Backbone as a printed PyTorch tensor [residue, N CA C, xyz], in Angstrom:
tensor([[[-11.1530, -25.4450,  17.5090],
         [-10.5340, -25.2350,  16.2130],
         [ -9.2290, -24.4740,  16.3850]],

        [[ -8.2340, -24.8690,  15.6290],
         [ -6.9220, -24.2400,  15.6930],
         [ -6.9880, -22.7450,  15.3710]],

        [[ -7.7510, -22.3670,  14.3730],
         [ -7.8510, -20.9670,  13.9480],
         [ -9.1290, -20.3380,  14.5150]],

        [[ -9.2490, -20.3630,  15.8510],
         [-10.4890, -19.9020,  16.4920],
         [-10.7760, -18.4320,  16.2270]],

        [[ -9.7970, -17.6740,  15.8400],
         [ -9.9500, -16.2520,  15.5480],
         [-10.5900, -16.0030,  14.1810]],

        [[-10.6470, -17.0180,  13.3160],
         [-11.0630, -16.8150,  11.9270],
         [-12.4730, -16.2560,  11.7980]],

        [[-13.4180, -16.7820,  12.5630],
         [-14.7920, -16.3020,  12.4320],
         [-14.8970, -14.8100,  12.7370]],

        [[-14.3510, -14.3780,  13.8570],
         [-14.4500, -12.9540,  14.2010],
         [-13.6790, -12.1040,  13.1900]],

        [[-12.5690, -12.6320,  12.6820],
         [-11.7960, -11.8860,  11.6830],
         [-12.6010, -11.7340,  10.3890]],

        [[-13.1940, -12.8210,   9.9250],
         [-14.0110, -12.7690,   8.7000],
         [-15.2020, -11.8380,   8.8820]],

        [[-15.8250, -11.9150,  10.0510],
         [-17.0110, -11.0900,  10.3040],
         [-16.6750,  -9.6090,  10.5070]],

        [[-15.3990,  -9.2980,  10.7490],
         [-14.9970,  -7.9020,  10.9100],
         [-14.8770,  -7.1900,   9.5590]],

        [[-14.9040,  -7.9480,   8.4820],
         [-14.8180,  -7.3680,   7.1420],
         [-16.1310,  -6.6580,   6.8060]],

        [[-16.0190,  -5.4870,   6.2150],
         [-17.2250,  -4.7090,   5.8780],
         [-18.1480,  -5.5100,   4.9640]],

        [[-19.4170,  -5.5850,   5.3570],
         [-20.4320,  -6.2600,   4.5540],
         [-20.4630,  -7.7670,   4.7030]],

        [[-19.5730,  -8.3350,   5.5030],
         [-19.4980,  -9.8010,   5.6190],
         [-20.6270, -10.3460,   6.4910]],

        [[-21.1020, -11.5130,   6.1280],
         [-22.0520, -12.2500,   6.9600],
         [-21.7670, -13.7380,   6.8360]],

        [[-22.2660, -14.4890,   7.8050],
         [-22.0360, -15.9270,   7.8610],
         [-23.3490, -16.6490,   7.6090]],

        [[-23.2750, -17.7350,   6.8760],
         [-24.4540, -18.5620,   6.6540],
         [-24.0600, -20.0300,   6.6960]],

        [[-25.0240, -20.8630,   7.0070],
         [-24.8610, -22.3150,   7.0110],
         [-25.4430, -22.8410,   5.7160]],

        [[-24.6540, -23.5620,   4.9490],
         [-25.1070, -24.1760,   3.6990],
         [-25.3710, -25.6460,   4.0020]],

        [[-26.6310, -25.9770,   4.2310],
         [-27.0340, -27.3100,   4.6720],
         [-26.5870, -28.4090,   3.7080]],

        [[-26.7820, -28.1850,   2.4010],
         [-26.4690, -29.2220,   1.4240],
         [-24.9920, -29.6190,   1.4550]],

        [[-24.1210, -28.6720,   1.7870],
         [-22.6830, -28.9490,   1.8170],
         [-22.1800, -29.1810,   3.2350]],

        [[-23.0090, -28.8730,   4.2160],
         [-22.6410, -28.9500,   5.6300],
         [-21.3910, -28.1130,   5.9210]],

        [[-21.4600, -26.8510,   5.5050],
         [-20.3460, -25.9150,   5.6940],
         [-20.8730, -24.5620,   6.1590]],

        [[-20.0170, -23.8360,   6.8390],
         [-20.2640, -22.4270,   7.1250],
         [-19.5950, -21.6390,   6.0090]],

        [[-20.3110, -20.6420,   5.5160],
         [-19.7520, -19.8020,   4.4630],
         [-19.7530, -18.3580,   4.9410]],

        [[-18.6670, -17.6760,   4.6510],
         [-18.5560, -16.2520,   4.9390],
         [-18.7340, -15.5490,   3.6080]],

        [[-19.7210, -14.6690,   3.5860],
         [-20.2200, -14.1250,   2.3360],
         [-20.0680, -12.6100,   2.2820]],

        [[-20.0230, -12.1050,   1.0550],
         [-20.0670, -10.6860,   0.7640],
         [-21.1170, -10.5440,  -0.3200]],

        [[-22.2290,  -9.9030,   0.0490],
         [-23.4200,  -9.9270,  -0.8070],
         [-23.7620, -11.3990,  -1.0610]],

        [[-23.7840, -11.8230,  -2.2900],
         [-24.1380, -13.2220,  -2.5750],
         [-22.9310, -14.0740,  -2.9540]],

        [[-21.7320, -13.5720,  -2.6570],
         [-20.5010, -14.2660,  -3.0510],
         [-19.7320, -14.7410,  -1.8220]],

        [[-19.2470, -15.9680,  -1.8790],
         [-18.4940, -16.5480,  -0.7830],
         [-17.0280, -16.1280,  -0.8710]],

        [[-16.4250, -15.7810,   0.3000],
         [-14.9840, -15.5390,   0.3060],
         [-14.2370, -16.5080,   1.2170]],

        [[-14.9330, -17.1700,   2.1380],
         [-14.3290, -18.2320,   2.9500],
         [-15.3810, -19.3080,   3.1720]],

        [[-14.9460, -20.5720,   3.1070],
         [-15.8190, -21.6880,   3.4360],
         [-15.1050, -22.5220,   4.5010]],

        [[-15.8580, -22.9200,   5.5170],
         [-15.2870, -23.7300,   6.5990],
         [-16.1300, -24.9950,   6.7260]],

        [[-15.5020, -26.1180,   6.4670],
         [-16.2150, -27.3900,   6.5240],
         [-15.2440, -28.5460,   6.6040]],

        [[-15.5550, -29.6050,   5.8700],
         [-14.7000, -30.7810,   5.8830],
         [-14.5210, -31.3450,   4.4890]],

        [[-13.4740, -32.1420,   4.3230],
         [-13.2770, -32.8210,   3.0430],
         [-14.0480, -34.1390,   3.0470]],

        [[-13.8640, -34.9420,   2.0200],
         [-14.6430, -36.1910,   1.9030],
         [-14.3950, -37.1610,   3.0410]],

        [[-13.2370, -37.0550,   3.6950],
         [-12.9540, -37.9480,   4.8240],
         [-13.3220, -37.3040,   6.1640]],

        [[-13.8790, -36.0830,   6.1140],
         [-14.3070, -35.4080,   7.3320],
         [-13.2330, -34.5520,   7.9820]],

        [[-12.0450, -34.4530,   7.3420],
         [-10.9920, -33.5980,   7.8930],
         [-11.3900, -32.1260,   7.7150]],

        [[-11.2160, -31.3480,   8.7720],
         [-11.6290, -29.9490,   8.7900],
         [-10.7420, -29.1110,   7.8630]],

        [[-11.4050, -28.3260,   6.9880],
         [-10.6960, -27.4630,   6.0440],
         [-11.3210, -26.0790,   5.9900]],

        [[-10.5010, -25.1360,   5.5750],
         [-10.9310, -23.7650,   5.3210],
         [-10.5510, -23.4740,   3.8720]],

        [[-11.5210, -23.0570,   3.0720],
         [-11.3030, -22.8320,   1.6510],
         [-11.4290, -21.3520,   1.3400]],

        [[-10.4570, -20.8310,   0.5800],
         [-10.3850, -19.4090,   0.2650],
         [ -9.9840, -19.2140,  -1.1950]],

        [[-10.3500, -18.0640,  -1.7510],
         [-10.0080, -17.7360,  -3.1290],
         [ -8.7050, -16.9420,  -3.1530]],

        [[ -7.8250, -17.2780,  -4.1160],
         [ -6.5680, -16.5550,  -4.2800],
         [ -6.2570, -16.4010,  -5.7620]],

        [[ -5.3860, -15.4570,  -6.0610],
         [ -4.8280, -15.3580,  -7.3950],
         [ -4.1680, -16.7110,  -7.6980]],

        [[ -4.3740, -17.2570,  -8.8970],
         [ -3.8490, -18.5940,  -9.1980],
         [ -2.3490, -18.7590,  -8.9310]],

        [[ -1.5330, -17.7750,  -9.2700],
         [ -0.0850, -17.9050,  -9.0520],
         [  0.2520, -17.9310,  -7.5700]],

        [[ -0.4280, -17.1060,  -6.7880],
         [ -0.1800, -17.1090,  -5.3420],
         [ -0.6450, -18.4160,  -4.7070]],

        [[ -1.7960, -18.9090,  -5.1510],
         [ -2.2790, -20.1890,  -4.6450],
         [ -1.2980, -21.3120,  -4.9320]],

        [[ -0.7690, -21.3240,  -6.1470],
         [  0.2060, -22.3570,  -6.5180],
         [  1.4640, -22.2440,  -5.6520]],

        [[  1.9350, -21.0320,  -5.4260],
         [  3.1160, -20.8030,  -4.5870],
         [  2.8870, -21.3340,  -3.1650]],

        [[  1.7340, -20.9980,  -2.5840],
         [  1.4390, -21.4340,  -1.2140],
         [  1.2660, -22.9470,  -1.1210]],

        [[  0.6680, -23.5480,  -2.1450],
         [  0.5150, -25.0080,  -2.1370],
         [  1.8760, -25.6940,  -2.1660]],

        [[  2.8420, -25.1080,  -2.8690],
         [  4.2010, -25.6710,  -2.8920],
         [  4.9050, -25.4280,  -1.5590]],

        [[  4.7100, -24.2450,  -0.9940],
         [  5.3770, -23.8930,   0.2630],
         [  4.8420, -24.7140,   1.4410]],

        [[  3.5260, -24.9840,   1.4430],
         [  2.8790, -25.7220,   2.5370],
         [  2.2740, -27.0120,   1.9790]],

        [[  3.1110, -27.7900,   1.3300],
         [  2.6900, -29.0350,   0.6650],
         [  1.9180, -29.9370,   1.6350]],

        [[  0.7170, -30.3070,   1.2230],
         [ -0.1120, -31.1720,   2.0480],
         [ -0.9820, -30.4320,   3.0430]],

        [[ -0.5830, -29.2240,   3.4300],
         [ -1.3840, -28.4120,   4.3570],
         [ -2.2990, -27.4420,   3.6010]],

        [[ -1.8460, -26.9920,   2.4310],
         [ -2.6830, -26.1880,   1.5340],
         [ -2.7650, -26.9710,   0.2330]],

        [[ -3.9860, -27.2290,  -0.2020],
         [ -4.2270, -28.0500,  -1.3890],
         [ -5.1930, -27.3090,  -2.3110]],

        [[ -5.2930, -27.7290,  -3.5810],
         [ -6.3000, -27.1170,  -4.4470],
         [ -7.6760, -27.2000,  -3.7900]],

        [[ -8.4780, -26.1840,  -3.9990],
         [ -9.7690, -26.0640,  -3.3350],
         [-10.6190, -27.3170,  -3.4110]],

        [[-10.9900, -27.8270,  -2.2460],
         [-11.8170, -29.0240,  -2.1860],
         [-13.1990, -28.7100,  -2.7390]],

        [[-13.5940, -29.4510,  -3.7500],
         [-14.9080, -29.3520,  -4.3790],
         [-15.1460, -27.9630,  -4.9900]],

        [[-14.0550, -27.2960,  -5.3580],
         [-14.1400, -25.9520,  -5.9330],
         [-13.2490, -25.9130,  -7.1810]],

        [[-13.2480, -24.7710,  -7.8640],
         [-12.3440, -24.5500,  -8.9790],
         [-10.9120, -24.6380,  -8.4510]],

        [[-10.1550, -25.6000,  -8.9350],
         [ -8.8160, -25.8910,  -8.3930],
         [ -7.7930, -24.8050,  -8.7110]],

        [[ -8.0740, -23.9670,  -9.6880],
         [ -7.1360, -22.9150, -10.0520],
         [ -7.2610, -21.7060,  -9.1270]],

        [[ -8.4820, -21.3820,  -8.7350],
         [ -8.7320, -20.1470,  -7.9860],
         [ -8.9590, -20.3520,  -6.4900]],

        [[ -9.3010, -21.5580,  -6.0820],
         [ -9.6300, -21.8090,  -4.6790],
         [ -8.6130, -22.7530,  -4.0510]],

        [[ -8.3320, -22.5310,  -2.7860],
         [ -7.3380, -23.3090,  -2.0430],
         [ -7.9230, -23.7050,  -0.7060]],

        [[ -7.6580, -24.9280,  -0.2890],
         [ -8.1450, -25.4140,   1.0030],
         [ -6.9670, -25.5950,   1.9530]],

        [[ -7.1480, -25.1220,   3.1800],
         [ -6.1480, -25.2110,   4.2340],
         [ -6.6390, -26.2360,   5.2460]],

        [[ -5.8240, -27.2570,   5.5100],
         [ -6.1860, -28.2330,   6.5300],
         [ -5.9440, -27.6290,   7.9050]],

        [[ -6.9780, -27.6380,   8.7290],
         [ -6.9160, -27.0220,  10.0570],
         [ -5.8810, -27.7140,  10.9360]],

        [[ -5.6800, -29.0110,  10.7390],
         [ -4.6980, -29.7200,  11.5700],
         [ -3.2720, -29.6160,  11.0190]],

        [[ -3.0750, -28.7740,  10.0060],
         [ -1.7600, -28.6210,   9.3920],
         [ -0.8940, -27.5840,  10.0800]],

        [[  0.1060, -27.1160,   9.3560],
         [  1.1050, -26.2160,   9.9220],
         [  1.1300, -24.8430,   9.2630]],

        [[ -0.0060, -24.3750,   8.7810],
         [ -0.0550, -23.0460,   8.1710],
         [ -0.1350, -22.0120,   9.2880]],

        [[  0.8330, -21.0840,   9.3460],
         [  0.8290, -20.0690,  10.4060],
         [ -0.3900, -19.1500,  10.3300]],

        [[ -0.7870, -18.6220,  11.4760],
         [ -1.9390, -17.7150,  11.5420],
         [ -1.7990, -16.5530,  10.5660]],

        [[ -0.6020, -15.9460,  10.5030],
         [ -0.4490, -14.7740,   9.6420],
         [ -0.6090, -15.1210,   8.1670]],

        [[ -0.2400, -16.3340,   7.7640],
         [ -0.4380, -16.7560,   6.3740],
         [ -1.9260, -16.9250,   6.0910]],

        [[ -2.6530, -17.5900,   6.9890],
         [ -4.0930, -17.7640,   6.7940],
         [ -4.8110, -16.4140,   6.8280]],

        [[ -4.3860, -15.5300,   7.7200],
         [ -4.9850, -14.1880,   7.7930],
         [ -4.7810, -13.4460,   6.4650]],

        [[ -3.5890, -13.5430,   5.9050],
         [ -3.3120, -12.9290,   4.6050],
         [ -4.1610, -13.5290,   3.5000]],

        [[ -4.3400, -14.8440,   3.5480],
         [ -5.1920, -15.5070,   2.5550],
         [ -6.6320, -15.0160,   2.6750]],

        [[ -7.1140, -14.8410,   3.9050],
         [ -8.4780, -14.3580,   4.1240],
         [ -8.6280, -12.9400,   3.5750]],

        [[ -7.6320, -12.0950,   3.8180],
         [ -7.6700, -10.7160,   3.3000],
         [ -7.7280, -10.7110,   1.7800]],

        [[ -6.8770, -11.5220,   1.1620],
         [ -6.8170, -11.5460,  -0.3000],
         [ -8.0940, -12.1230,  -0.9020]],

        [[ -8.6660, -13.1300,  -0.2540],
         [ -9.9100, -13.7070,  -0.7390],
         [-11.0300, -12.6670,  -0.6970]],

        [[-11.1360, -11.9720,   0.4260],
         [-12.1460, -10.9100,   0.5600],
         [-11.9370,  -9.8520,  -0.5220]],

        [[-10.6850,  -9.4030,  -0.6930],
         [-10.3920,  -8.3620,  -1.6770],
         [-10.7180,  -8.8050,  -3.1020]],

        [[-10.4300, -10.0560,  -3.4310],
         [-10.7610, -10.5710,  -4.7640],
         [-12.2660, -10.5720,  -5.0030]],

        [[-13.0180, -11.0100,  -4.0040],
         [-14.4790, -11.0280,  -4.1510],
         [-15.0120,  -9.5990,  -4.2450]],

        [[-14.5260,  -8.7190,  -3.3850],
         [-14.9600,  -7.3130,  -3.4080],
         [-14.6740,  -6.6810,  -4.7630]],

        [[-13.4850,  -6.9370,  -5.3230],
         [-13.1120,  -6.3170,  -6.5910],
         [-13.9570,  -6.8160,  -7.7600]],

        [[-14.6520,  -7.9290,  -7.5820],
         [-15.5220,  -8.4560,  -8.6220],
         [-16.8520,  -7.7170,  -8.7480]],

        [[-17.1560,  -6.8970,  -7.7700],
         [-18.3910,  -6.1020,  -7.8120],
         [-18.1360,  -4.7920,  -8.5520]],

        [[-19.2030,  -4.1840,  -9.0370],
         [-19.0800,  -2.8730,  -9.6890],
         [-18.5760,  -1.8510,  -8.6750]],

        [[-18.0160,  -0.7620,  -9.1840],
         [-17.5110,   0.3100,  -8.3080],
         [-18.6290,   0.8340,  -7.4070]],

        [[-19.8340,   0.9130,  -7.9280],
         [-20.9720,   1.4030,  -7.1560],
         [-21.2480,   0.4770,  -5.9520]],

        [[-21.2800,  -0.8230,  -6.2120],
         [-21.5500,  -1.7870,  -5.1420],
         [-20.3820,  -1.8160,  -4.1520]],

        [[-19.1490,  -1.7290,  -4.6570],
         [-17.9900,  -1.6680,  -3.7540],
         [-18.1300,  -0.4950,  -2.7960]],

        [[-18.5420,   0.6310,  -3.3310],
         [-18.7080,   1.8430,  -2.5130],
         [-19.8010,   1.6260,  -1.4660]],

        [[-20.8990,   0.9850,  -1.8520],
         [-21.9830,   0.6800,  -0.9020],
         [-21.4710,  -0.2290,   0.2130]],

        [[-20.7370,  -1.2580,  -0.1600],
         [-20.2260,  -2.2220,   0.8270],
         [-19.2680,  -1.5450,   1.7930]],

        [[-18.3730,  -0.7300,   1.2660],
         [-17.3440,  -0.0900,   2.0800],
         [-17.8510,   1.1590,   2.8090]],

        [[-19.1050,   1.5400,   2.4940],
         [-19.7110,   2.6780,   3.1960],
         [-19.1980,   4.0320,   2.7210]],

        [[-18.8280,   4.0940,   1.4510],
         [-18.2430,   5.3550,   0.9490],
         [-19.1230,   6.1400,   0.0740]]])
């Protein structure tokens, strides 16, 4: 895989774990019961990584990396974005997307749960 560092990077996030979702045939990186990264394929079997972003940022990145970043495959098209692994998205852009996806999911939890996850 082009982004071979992604798994260890996702797993380095506090509270993160990986699971296999058999019905979708994807690996999901989770925080509690919420997904922040999905790694699988699209309907034609092309390898994709799907992440959550602020809608405006997602739209900006889809325009900047036309064809390499698309609305989230099989997800809410406004909030989720899919990155084609065989595309030209730089590592630092994908790393930033992973950080923002994790932060968005984390911020959706109560302050108490956030504190538990972050160990504070």
